[in-house]
PAZAPA-4460 file (N, C-alpha, C; in steps of 0.05 Angstrom, whole numbers, plus 32768, in hexadecimal, padded with zeros to 4 digits):
% residues 276
    n_x    n_y    n_z   ca_x   ca_y   ca_z    c_x    c_y    c_z   seq   type   mol
   7F70   7EA9   8213   7F7D   7EC4   8204   7F66   7ECB   81EE     1      X     A
   7F60   7EE6   81ED   7F4F   7EF2   81DB   7F59   7EF3   81BD     2      X     A
   7F44   7EEC   81AC   7F4C   7EE9   818E   7F55   7F05   8184     3      X     A
   7F64   7F05   8172   7F6E   7F1F   8161   7F6C   7F19   8149     4      X     A
   7F5B   7F2A   813C   7F51   7F2B   811D   7F5E   7F3B   810D     5      X     A
   7F65   7F31   80F4   7F67   7F46   80DB   7F58   7F31   80C7     6      X     A
   7F46   7F3D   80B8   7F39   7F31   80A7   7F3A   7F41   808D     7      X     A
   7F4D   7F48   8085   7F53   7F5A   806A   7F73   7F5B   8066     8      X     A
   7F81   7F48   8056   7F9A   7F4C   804B   7F9D   7F3B   8034     9      X     A
   7FB6   7F45   8027   7FBD   7F3B   800B   7FDC   7F29   800B    10      X     A
   7FDB   7F1C   7FFC   7FF4   7F0A   7FF1   7FFB   7F0F   7FD9    11      X     A
   800D   7EFF   7FCE   8019   7F01   7FB4   8006   7EF4   7FA5    12      X     A
   7FF1   7EE4   7FAA   7FD9   7EDB   7F99   7FCB   7EF1   7F8C    13      X     A
   7FCC   7F10   7F93   7FC4   7F27   7F8B   7FDA   7F3A   7F8B    14      X     A
   7FD6   7F50   7F9E   7FE9   7F61   7F97   7FFC   7F69   7FB5    15      X     A
   7FF7   7F4F   7FC0   8007   7F57   7FDE   8028   7F53   7FD8    16      X     A
   803B   7F52   7FE6   8057   7F4F   7FE0   805F   7F33   7FEE    17      X     A
   8052   7F29   7FFB   805B   7F0E   8009   804C   7EF6   7FFF    18      X     A
   8055   7EE2   7FFF   8049   7EC5   7FFB   8032   7EC2   800F    19      X     A
   8017   7EB3   8007   8008   7EAE   8021   8012   7EA8   803B    20      X     A
   8025   7E98   8034   802F   7E87   8052   803E   7E98   8060    21      X     A
   804F   7EAD   8052   805C   7EC4   8060   8048   7ED6   806C    22      X     A
   802A   7ED9   8060   801F   7EEB   806C   8014   7EE1   8086    23      X     A
   800A   7EC5   8083   8005   7EBA   809D   8016   7EB9   80B6    24      X     A
   8030   7EB4   80AF   804B   7EB1   80C1   804A   7EC7   80CB    25      X     A
   8049   7EE5   80BD   804D   7F00   80C8   8036   7F0A   80D7    26      X     A
   801C   7F02   80D3   8006   7F06   80DE   8005   7EF8   8100    27      X     A
   800F   7EE0   8100   800D   7ECF   8116   8027   7EE1   8126    28      X     A
   803B   7EE6   811D   8050   7EF5   812D   8043   7F14   8137    29      X     A
   8033   7F18   8127   8028   7F31   8132   800D   7F2E   8142    30      X     A
   800C   7F16   814C   7FF4   7F0D   8161   7FDB   7F0B   8156    31      X     A
   7FDD   7F09   813A   7FBD   7F07   8131   7FB5   7EE4   813C    32      X     A
   7F9E   7EDE   813E   7F9C   7EC5   8144   7F80   7EBB   8131    33      X     A
   7F75   7ED0   8122   7F5E   7EC4   8112   7F69   7EDD   80F2    34      X     A
   7F6F   7ED0   80DE   7F74   7EDA   80C4   7F69   7ED6   80AE    35      X     A
   7F5C   7EE5   809C   7F52   7EE1   8088   7F5F   7EEF   806E    36      X     A
   7F6B   7EDB   805E   7F77   7EE4   8043   7F66   7EEB   802D    37      X     A
   7F68   7F07   8029   7F4E   7F0B   8015   7F5C   7F1D   7FFF    38      X     A
   7F68   7F07   7FEB   7F78   7F18   7FD6   7F67   7F1E   7FC0    39      X     A
   7F6B   7F32   7FAB   7F58   7F3D   7F97   7F51   7F27   7F82    40      X     A
   7F37   7F23   7F83   7F2B   7F14   7F70   7F39   7EF5   7F6D    41      X     A
   7F44   7EEE   7F88   7F51   7ED2   7F84   7F50   7EC7   7F9D    42      X     A
   7F4F   7EAC   7F98   7F50   7E98   7FB1   7F6A   7E8C   7FAD    43      X     A
   7F7E   7E8A   7F99   7F91   7E81   7F99   7FA7   7E77   7FAC    44      X     A
   7FA6   7E8C   7FBF   7FBA   7E89   7FD5   7FAE   7E7C   7FF2    45      X     A
   7F93   7E76   7FEF   7F84   7E6C   8003   7F96   7E48   800D    46      X     A
   7F97   7E3D   7FF5   7F9D   7E1F   800A   7FC0   7E28   8013    47      X     A
   7FD0   7E36   8008   7FF0   7E37   8012   7FE6   7E43   8031    48      X     A
   7FDA   7E5B   8034   7FCE   7E67   804C   7FC8   7E57   8061    49      X     A
   7FB6   7E48   8056   7FA8   7E33   8067   7FBE   7E1E   8079    50      X     A
   7FD3   7E15   8069   7FE3   7E07   8075   7FF1   7E15   8086    51      X     A
   8000   7E2B   807F   800D   7E37   8091   7FFB   7E40   80AA    52      X     A
   7FE7   7E49   80AD   7FD3   7E4C   80C1   7FD1   7E35   80CF    53      X     A
   7FD0   7E1E   80C8   7FD2   7E07   80DC   7FEA   7E07   80E9    54      X     A
   7FFD   7E06   80DA   8019   7E05   80E6   801D   7E1C   80FB    55      X     A
   8015   7E2F   80F8   8019   7E47   8110   8001   7E45   8120    56      X     A
   7FF0   7E31   8120   7FD3   7E36   8134   7FBF   7E48   8132    57      X     A
   7FC1   7E55   811C   7FB0   7E6E   8118   7F98   7E65   8106    58      X     A
   7F81   7E74   810B   7F68   7E6A   80FD   7F6C   7E7B   80E2    59      X     A
   7F6A   7E71   80C8   7F6B   7E7B   80AD   7F46   7E81   80A7    60      X     A
   7F40   7E99   80A0   7F24   7E95   8096   7F27   7E9C   8078    61      X     A
   7F1F   7E87   806B   7F1E   7E8D   804A   7F13   7EA8   803E    62      X     A
   7F22   7EB3   8036   7F16   7ED4   802D   7F1F   7ED9   8011    63      X     A
   7F11   7EEE   8008   7F18   7EFC   7FEC   7F0B   7F12   7FE9    64      X     A
   7F1B   7F26   7FDA   7F10   7F41   7FD7   7F06   7F4B   7FBA    65      X     A
   7EEA   7F46   7FAD   7EE2   7F49   7F97   7EE3   7F66   7F8F    66      X     A
   7EE9   7F71   7F7A   7EDE   7F88   7F71   7EC8   7F88   7F66    67      X     A
   7EB5   7F9F   7F63   7E9D   7F9F   7F61   7E94   7FBC   7F57    68      X     A
   7E80   7FC1   7F4A   7E75   7FD5   7F40   7E5C   7FDD   7F48    69      X     A
   7E5B   7FF9   7F55   7E44   8009   7F5D   7E41   8022   7F54    70      X     A
   7E2B   8027   7F42   7E27   8043   7F3A   7E41   804A   7F26    71      X     A
   7E4C   8038   7F1B   7E68   803B   7F09   7E81   803F   7F19    72      X     A
   7E81   803D   7F37   7E97   803D   7F49   7EA0   8024   7F4B    73      X     A
   7EBA   801F   7F4F   7EC8   8008   7F56   7EC3   8008   7F75    74      X     A
   7EB8   7FF2   7F83   7EBD   7FEC   7F9F   7EC7   7FD4   7F9E    75      X     A
   7ECA   7FCE   7FBC   7ED5   7FB2   7FC1   7EC5   7FA3   7FDA    76      X     A
   7EBE   7F87   7FD4   7EB1   7F75   7FE6   7EC5   7F64   7FEC    77      X     A
   7EC7   7F61   800A   7ED6   7F53   8017   7EBF   7F33   801B    78      X     A
   7ECF   7F1C   8013   7EBD   7F03   801B   7ED0   7EF8   802D    79      X     A
   7EBE   7EEF   8046   7EC3   7EE3   805D   7EBB   7ECA   8060    80      X     A
   7ECA   7EB4   806A   7EBE   7E9A   806A   7EB1   7E8E   8056    81      X     A
   7EBA   7E8C   803F   7EB4   7E85   8027   7EBD   7E69   801D    82      X     A
   7EAA   7E61   800F   7EB1   7E46   8004   7EC1   7E4B   7FE7    83      X     A
   7EDC   7E48   7FE5   7EEF   7E53   7FCC   7EEA   7E3F   7FB5    84      X     A
   7EDA   7E27   7FBE   7ED0   7E15   7FA1   7EB9   7E18   7F98    85      X     A
   7EA5   7E2F   7FA8   7E8A   7E2F   7F9F   7E8C   7E3A   7F7E    86      X     A
   7E7F   7E2B   7F71   7E7F   7E2D   7F52   7E77   7E46   7F47    87      X     A
   7E5F   7E4F   7F50   7E5B   7E6C   7F49   7E6E   7E82   7F4F    88      X     A
   7E79   7E7F   7F63   7E91   7E94   7F6D   7EA7   7E8E   7F5A    89      X     A
   7EB5   7E72   7F54   7EC9   7E71   7F42   7EBE   7E78   7F27    90      X     A
   7EA7   7E73   7F1E   7EA9   7E7F   7F03   7EA8   7E99   7F00    91      X     A
   7E9D   7EAE   7F15   7EA3   7ECD   7F1A   7EBA   7ED2   7F19    92      X     A
   7ED4   7EC4   7F25   7EEC   7EC8   7F28   7EF9   7EC7   7F0F    93      X     A
   7EF3   7EB3   7F01   7EF8   7EAD   7EE8   7EF9   7EC9   7ED4    94      X     A
   7EDC   7ED0   7ED4   7EDB   7EEA   7EC9   7EEA   7F01   7ED5    95      X     A
   7EE7   7F06   7EED   7EF6   7F19   7EF6   7F15   7F1D   7EF1    96      X     A
   7F1E   7F04   7EEE   7F35   7F00   7EE8   7F42   7F03   7EC7    97      X     A
   7F30   7F00   7EB7   7F2B   7F09   7E9D   7F2C   7F26   7E98    98      X     A
   7F1D   7F30   7EAA   7F1D   7F4D   7EA8   7F33   7F5C   7EB2    99      X     A
   7F42   7F4F   7EC9   7F5E   7F5B   7ECE   7F71   7F5C   7EBA   100      X     A
   7F71   7F40   7EAA   7F85   7F45   7E9C   7F82   7F56   7E81   101      X     A
   7F67   7F58   7E79   7F66   7F6C   7E66   7F6C   7F88   7E72   102      X     A
   7F62   7F92   7E8C   7F6A   7FA9   7E97   7F84   7FAF   7E95   103      X     A
   7F97   7F99   7EA0   7FB6   7F9D   7E9A   7FB9   7FA3   7E82   104      X     A
   7FB7   7F94   7E6D   7FC1   7F99   7E50   7FB7   7FB4   7E48   105      X     A
   7FA2   7FC1   7E53   7F9C   7FDF   7E4D   7FA8   7FEF   7E52   106      X     A
   7FB3   7FEC   7E6D   7FC4   8002   7E81   7FD9   8001   7E78   107      X     A
   7FE5   7FE7   7E66   8000   7FE7   7E5B   8000   7FF5   7E42   108      X     A
   7FEA   7FF7   7E32   7FE9   8002   7E18   7FE8   8022   7E21   109      X     A
   7FD5   802B   7E33   7FDA   8047   7E36   7FEF   8055   7E42   110      X     A
   7FFD   803F   7E54   801C   804E   7E58   802B   804E   7E45   111      X     A
   8028   803B   7E33   803F   803A   7E1C   803A   8056   7E0D   112      X     A
   801C   8061   7E0D   8018   807A   7DF8   8028   8092   7E0A   113      X     A
   802D   808F   7E27   803A   80A3   7E35   805A   809A   7E31   114      X     A
   8067   8088   7E24   807E   8087   7E1D   808C   8078   7E33   115      X     A
   807A   8069   7E46   8083   8054   7E55   807B   8036   7E50   116      X     A
   8094   802A   7E4C   8091   8010   7E3B   8097   7FFA   7E4E   117      X     A
   808F   7FDE   7E48   809A   7FCC   7E5A   8086   7FC5   7E70   118      X     A
   806F   7FD2   7E75   8063   7FCB   7E8A   804F   7FB3   7E8E   119      X     A
   8049   7FAA   7E75   8036   7F92   7E73   804D   7F79   7E7C   120      X     A
   8065   7F76   7E78   8073   7F60   7E7B   807D   7F64   7E98   121      X     A
   8083   7F7F   7EA0   808E   7F7D   7EBB   8076   7F79   7ECE   122      X     A
   805E   7F82   7ECA   8049   7F78   7EE2   8043   7F5B   7EDF   123      X     A
   8045   7F4C   7EC0   8043   7F35   7EC2   8051   7F1F   7ED3   124      X     A
   806E   7F2B   7ED1   8081   7F21   7EDE   807F   7F22   7EFD   125      X     A
   8079   7F39   7F02   8079   7F42   7F22   805E   7F2C   7F30   126      X     A
   8046   7F2D   7F1A   8031   7F21   7F29   8036   7F01   7F2C   127      X     A
   8047   7EF5   7F22   8052   7ED8   7F1E   8037   7ECB   7F1F   128      X     A
   8025   7ECC   7F0D   800C   7EC0   7F0E   7FF8   7EC8   7F21   129      X     A
   7FFE   7ED5   7F2F   7FE6   7EE2   7F3F   7FD8   7EF9   7F33   130      X     A
   7FC1   7F06   7F3C   7FB0   7F14   7F34   7FBE   7F2E   7F33   131      X     A
   7FC1   7F3A   7F16   7FCE   7F54   7F11   7FBA   7F6D   7F18   132      X     A
   7FC3   7F7F   7F29   7FB7   7F9A   7F31   7FC7   7FAD   7F29   133      X     A
   7FB5   7FCA   7F31   7FC5   7FDD   7F2F   7FDB   7FE4   7F3E   134      X     A
   7FE0   7FD6   7F52   7FF9   7FD8   7F61   800D   7FCE   7F56   135      X     A
   8008   7FB7   7F47   801E   7FB0   7F39   802D   7FC1   7F23   136      X     A
   801C   7FD1   7F17   8023   7FE7   7F07   802F   7FFE   7F16   137      X     A
   8025   8006   7F2B   802F   801E   7F3C   804E   8017   7F41   138      X     A
   8050   7FF5   7F48   806C   7FF2   7F57   807D   7FF3   7F34   139      X     A
   8076   7FEC   7F1E   8085   7FEE   7F08   8090   800D   7F04   140      X     A
   8077   801C   7F0B   8080   8038   7F00   8098   8046   7F17   141      X     A
   8093   803E   7F36   80A7   8044   7F44   80C1   8037   7F3E   142      X     A
   80C3   8021   7F35   80E1   8012   7F32   80E8   801E   7F17   143      X     A
   80DB   8029   7F07   80E6   8037   7EEE   80E9   8050   7EF4   144      X     A
   80E7   8060   7F0C   80E8   807B   7F0F   80D5   808A   7F01   145      X     A
   80C2   8084   7EFD   80AA   809B   7EEE   80A1   80A6   7F06   146      X     A
   809A   809A   7F1E   8093   80A9   7F38   809F   809F   7F4A   147      X     A
   80A0   80AB   7F65   80AD   80A6   7F7B   809F   8092   7F8B   148      X     A
   8084   808E   7F8D   8072   807F   7F9E   805B   8076   7F94   149      X     A
   804D   8061   7F9F   803E   804E   7F8E   8021   8064   7F92   150      X     A
   8024   8079   7FA6   8007   8087   7FA4   8010   809F   7F8E   151      X     A
   8026   80A6   7F89   802E   80B8   7F72   8024   80AC   7F55   152      X     A
   8024   808D   7F57   8026   8083   7F3E   8006   8085   7F39   153      X     A
   7FF4   807F   7F49   7FD9   807E   7F4A   7FD0   809F   7F43   154      X     A
   7FD7   80B2   7F55   7FD2   80CA   7F50   7FD5   80D2   7F32   155      X     A
   7FF0   80CF   7F2A   7FF9   80DA   7F0F   7FF0   80C6   7EF3   156      X     A
   7FEC   80AB   7EFC   7FE7   8099   7EE9   7FCF   8085   7EE7   157      X     A
   7FC7   807B   7F02   7FBC   8065   7EFD   7F9B   806B   7F0C   158      X     A
   7F9A   8082   7F17   7F7F   8085   7F24   7F6D   808D   7F0E   159      X     A
   7F50   808E   7F10   7F3C   8097   7EFA   7F3D   80B2   7EF8   160      X     A
   7F3F   80B2   7EDC   7F46   80D0   7ECD   7F60   80D2   7EC4   161      X     A
   7F72   80C1   7ECF   7F8B   80C1   7EC7   7F98   80B2   7EB0   162      X     A
   7FAF   80B8   7EA0   7FB6   80A9   7E87   7FB7   8090   7E8A   163      X     A
   7FBF   8084   7E9F   7FC4   8067   7E9E   7FA7   8054   7EA6   164      X     A
   7F97   8064   7EAC   7F7D   8056   7EB5   7F6F   8049   7EA7   165      X     A
   7F61   8031   7EA8   7F52   8023   7E9B   7F39   8019   7EA7   166      X     A
   7F21   8024   7EA1   7F0D   801E   7EAF   7F03   8002   7EA6   167      X     A
   7EF7   7FF2   7EBD   7EF5   7FD9   7EBF   7ED6   7FD3   7EC6   168      X     A
   7EC4   7FC9   7EB1   7EB1   7FBC   7EC0   7EAB   7FA5   7ECF   169      X     A
   7EB0   7FA0   7EE9   7EB1   7F8F   7EFC   7E90   7F86   7F04   170      X     A
   7E93   7F6E   7F0D   7E71   7F60   7F16   7E6A   7F74   7F28   171      X     A
   7E4B   7F7C   7F20   7E39   7F8D   7F34   7E3E   7F86   7F50   172      X     A
   7E3A   7F9C   7F5E   7E3A   7F96   7F7F   7E2B   7F7F   7F85   173      X     A
   7E13   7F7E   7F82   7DFD   7F69   7F84   7E09   7F4E   7F7A   174      X     A
   7E11   7F4D   7F62   7E1E   7F33   7F56   7E33   7F29   7F66   175      X     A
   7E4B   7F41   7F6B   7E63   7F30   7F7C   7E58   7F2A   7F9A   176      X     A
   7E47   7F3D   7FA7   7E3B   7F30   7FC3   7E30   7F15   7FBB   177      X     A
   7E23   7F10   7FA9   7E14   7EF9   7FA8   7E25   7EE0   7FA5   178      X     A
   7E3B   7EE5   7F9B   7E51   7ECE   7F93   7E5C   7EC7   7FB1   179      X     A
   7E5E   7EDD   7FC3   7E66   7ED4   7FDA   7E55   7EC2   7FF0   180      X     A
   7E39   7ED3   7FF5   7E27   7EC6   8004   7E20   7EAC   7FF8   181      X     A
   7E1E   7EAA   7FE0   7E1D   7E8D   7FD1   7E2E   7E76   7FD4   182      X     A
   7E41   7E83   7FDF   7E5C   7E6E   7FE7   7E5D   7E6D   8006   183      X     A
   7E48   7E72   8010   7E47   7E71   8034   7E56   7E87   803E   184      X     A
   7E61   7E96   8032   7E6D   7EA9   8043   7E61   7EC7   8045   185      X     A
   7E72   7ED7   8051   7E63   7EEF   8062   7E6C   7F08   804C   186      X     A
   7E5F   7F17   8041   7E64   7F31   8034   7E6B   7F4C   8044   187      X     A
   7E85   7F54   803D   7E8C   7F6B   8050   7E95   7F81   803A   188      X     A
   7E88   7F9C   803C   7E8E   7FB3   8030   7EAB   7FBD   8039   189      X     A
   7EC0   7FBA   8026   7ED7   7FC2   8034   7ED9   7FDE   8032   190      X     A
   7EED   7FEA   8040   7EF6   8001   8044   7EE2   801C   8039   191      X     A
   7EC6   801E   8045   7EB2   8029   803B   7EBA   804D   8036   192      X     A
   7ECC   805C   8045   7ED0   8072   803E   7EE8   8071   802B   193      X     A
   7EF5   8064   801A   7F09   8066   800B   7EFC   806B   7FEB   194      X     A
   7EE2   806A   7FE7   7ED6   806C   7FD9   7ECB   808C   7FCB   195      X     A
   7ECF   8093   7FB6   7EC2   80AF   7FAD   7EA7   80AF   7FA9   196      X     A
   7E99   80AB   7FC3   7E7C   80AB   7FC4   7E77   80B9   7FDE   197      X     A
   7E62   80CE   7FDB   7E5D   80E1   7FEB   7E4E   80C7   8005   198      X     A
   7E44   80D2   801D   7E37   80C5   8030   7E1F   80BC   8023   199      X     A
   7E0D   80CD   8017   7DF6   80C9   800B   7DF7   80B0   7FFB   200      X     A
   7E09   80AF   7FEC   7E0F   8099   7FDB   7E17   8080   7FE6   201      X     A
   7E29   8084   7FFE   7E31   806E   800B   7E1C   805D   801B   202      X     A
   7E03   806D   8024   7DF1   805F   8031   7DE1   8055   801C   203      X     A
   7DDC   805F   8003   7DCE   8051   7FEC   7DDF   8035   7FE7   204      X     A
   7DF7   8039   7FE4   7E06   801D   7FDD   7E03   800A   7FF3   205      X     A
   7E05   8011   800D   7DFF   8000   8023   7DE7   7FF0   8028   206      X     A
   7DD0   8002   801B   7DB6   7FF9   8017   7DB9   7FE2   8003   207      X     A
   7DBE   7FE8   7FE8   7DC1   7FD4   7FD9   7DD7   7FBA   7FDE   208      X     A
   7DE9   7FC1   7FEB   7DF9   7FAE   7FF8   7DE8   7F9A   8008   209      X     A
   7DDE   7FA3   801D   7DCF   7F93   802C   7DB5   7F83   8021   210      X     A
   7DAC   7F93   8017   7D95   7F81   8000   7D9A   7F6E   7FEF   211      X     A
   7DB3   7F6E   7FE7   7DBF   7F55   7FDA   7DD0   7F3D   7FEB   212      X     A
   7DCC   7F44   8001   7DD7   7F2F   8014   7DF3   7F3C   8022   213      X     A
   7DF5   7F50   8024   7E11   7F5C   802E   7E0D   7F5A   804C   214      X     A
   7E1D   7F51   8062   7E1B   7F53   8079   7E2D   7F66   808F   215      X     A
   7E3E   7F70   8081   7E56   7F7A   808F   7E63   7F93   8081   216      X     A
   7E72   7FA8   808F   7E7C   7FBA   8085   7E96   7FBF   8097   217      X     A
   7EAC   7FC2   8089   7ECA   7FC5   8098   7EC7   7FE1   80A6   218      X     A
   7ECD   7FDE   80C1   7EC9   7FFC   80D1   7EE4   7FFC   80D6   219      X     A
   7EF2   7FEF   80DC   7F14   7FEE   80E7   7F26   7FE8   80C8   220      X     A
   7F33   7FF7   80C1   7F4A   7FF5   80AE   7F63   7FFA   80B8   221      X     A
   7F82   7FF6   80AE   7F95   7FF3   80B4   7F9D   8015   80B2   222      X     A
   7F91   8026   80A0   7F9C   803E   80A3   7F81   8055   80AA   223      X     A
   7F6C   8048   80B6   7F56   8059   80BD   7F5F   806E   80D4   224      X     A
   7F53   8084   80D5   7F54   8095   80EA   7F3D   8091   80FE   225      X     A
   7F43   80A1   8113   7F2A   809D   812A   7F0E   80A3   8120   226      X     A
   7F13   80BB   810A   7EFC   80CA   8104   7EEC   80B2   80F3   227      X     A
   7EFD   80A6   80E2   7EF3   8095   80C9   7EE9   8075   80D3   228      X     A
   7EF2   8070   80EB   7EE6   8058   80FA   7ED0   8064   8102   229      X     A
   7EC7   807B   810F   7EAD   8086   811B   7E9D   8088   8106   230      X     A
   7EA0   8093   80EB   7E99   8097   80D4   7E87   8071   80C8   231      X     A
   7E9C   806A   80D2   7E98   804A   80C2   7E81   8037   80D4   232      X     A
   7E85   8042   80F1   7E77   8036   8102   7E59   803C   80FF   233      X     A
   7E56   8054   80F9   7E3C   8065   80F5   7E2C   8053   80E1   234      X     A
   7E3C   8057   80CB   7E30   803E   80B3   7E29   802A   80B9   235      X     A
   7E39   8018   80C7   7E31   7FFF   80D0   7E1F   7FFE   80E4   236      X     A
   7E19   8012   80FA   7E00   8010   8107   7DE5   8019   80F5   237      X     A
   7DEE   8033   80E7   7DD1   8036   80D9   7DC6   8020   80C9   238      X     A
   7DD4   800B   80BA   7DCB   7FF9   80A8   7DCE   7FE2   80B3   239      X     A
   7DCE   7FDC   80CE   7DCB   7FC3   80D9   7DE3   7FB1   80CE   240      X     A
   7DFB   7FB4   80CD   7E0E   7FA6   80C0   7E23   7FA1   80D8   241      X     A
   7E2C   7F84   80D1   7E45   7F84   80E7   7E59   7F8E   80E2   242      X     A
   7E6F   7F90   80F6   7E89   7FA2   80F1   7E9D   7F8B   80EF   243      X     A
   7EAD   7F93   80DA   7EC4   7F82   80D3   7EE0   7F96   80D4   244      X     A
   7EF5   7F8A   80D7   7F10   7F95   80DA   7F20   7F8E   80CE   245      X     A
   7F35   7F95   80BE   7F4F   7F8A   80AC   7F62   7FA1   80AE   246      X     A
   7F7E   7F95   80A7   7F92   7FAA   80A3   7F8F   7FB2   8086   247      X     A
   7F8B   7F9F   8076   7F8E   7FA3   8057   7FA9   7F9F   804E   248      X     A
   7FB9   7F91   8061   7FD4   7F8D   805E   7FDF   7F83   8042   249      X     A
   7FF2   7F90   8033   7FFD   7F89   801C   801B   7F82   801B   250      X     A
   8028   7F92   802D   8046   7F92   8030   804E   7F99   8048   251      X     A
   8066   7F90   804F   8077   7F9A   806A   807F   7FB8   8069   252      X     A
   8083   7FC1   804C   808A   7FDC   804B   8079   7FF6   804D   253      X     A
   805A   7FED   8053   8048   7FFA   805B   8042   7FF9   8078   254      X     A
   804E   7FFE   808D   8049   7FF8   80A7   8031   8004   80B1   255      X     A
   802B   801E   80A3   8007   8026   80A7   7FF7   800C   80A8   256      X     A
   7FFA   7FF8   8097   7FE3   7FE3   8093   7FF1   7FC4   8099   257      X     A
   7FFE   7FC5   80B4   800B   7FAD   80BA   7FF6   7F9B   80C2   258      X     A
   7FF8   7F88   80B9   7FEB   7F6D   80CC   7FE8   7F72   80E7   259      X     A
   7FCA   7F70   80F5   7FC3   7F71   810E   7FC5   7F8C   8122   260      X     A
   7FD2   7F9B   810D   7FD6   7FBB   8119   7FBB   7FC8   811A   261      X     A
   7FA4   7FC3   8126   7F8E   7FCF   8121   7F7F   7FD5   813B   262      X     A
   7F70   7FEF   813B   7F5A   7FF5   814E   7F4C   7FE5   8158   263      X     A
   7F3F   7FE0   8174   7F26   7FD5   8176   7F0C   7FD9   8168   264      X     A
   7EFE   7FC8   8164   7EDE   7FD3   815D   7ED9   7FE1   816E   265      X     A
   7EC4   7FF9   8168   7EB8   800E   817D   7EA5   7FFB   818F   266      X     A
   7EA0   8002   81A2   7E8E   7FEC   81B5   7E6C   7FF0   81A7   267      X     A
   7E62   7FDC   81AD   7E47   7FDE   81A4   7E3E   7FD3   8186   268      X     A
   7E54   7FCC   8175   7E56   7FC3   815B   7E57   7FA3   815B   269      X     A
   7E47   7F92   8150   7E49   7F75   8153   7E5E   7F72   8138   270      X     A
   7E70   7F62   8142   7E8B   7F57   8131   7E7E   7F3E   811E   271      X     A
   7E8A   7F44   8103   7E83   7F37   80EB   7E8A   7F17   80F8   272      X     A
   7E9D   7F12   8104   7EA5   7EF2   810F   7E8D   7EE8   811B   273      X     A
   7E7C   7EF2   8121   7E65   7EEA   812D   7E54   7ED5   811C   274      X     A
   7E5A   7EDA   8101   7E4B   7ECE   80E9   7E57   7EB9   80E1   275      X     A
   7E77   7EB1   80E7   7E85   7E9C   80DF   7E76   7E86   80EE   276      X     A
***
């Protein structure tokens, strides 16, 4: 039987709605045979996910999704097949988590200035000890009827330039990539077309990423159009990068990012799993 890969998804260890074991079990039901759990700046869910994968007969790839800075823009780097105990990576994660906690307090303070109270306590409770992300604040705003959808929460309050936005100086792109590579993992630039970068800047970023040790780029994501897949494939080919794919699953309530529901990689691209 051919392997079926999904190399980007989230659990309650960051901003997903399902515990790690439930993510693995759902992926198995969806026909996924090789899954990477890639929570934001956290490896806290990997042990639970590994036990569940063994029970399902699935191969689990230890993963993570790191926030990083390139030219004052936040970008995301997925680490695949990492060693979660690698000391420099763990130190880097401690700092990333400190920044997340600071950002959460700042966002809450900004929302209070807009007469929106109780956000910090709510997101702390919702995260249940996992990483606090802006999605937790979006859920709070939806639950409080300040907005109707998560997207509206970002559009009105949480995106760059909006009243609840808190700029954060994450690790630099080269530094974050080095943590992954140093742990024995493969660094993959996540969803390259979601950033507010022109193609010229994207090419510059991929040059810098490859120089730092990056080896892959996400070509297929859960909500990518045919045109986005085509452009991402061209980026991979031009920069000599391996191609990855992942649903970016967060919750069953977003069926357009369902586990395993992915287009195939375009022909001619070397798949990133050759590097594992």
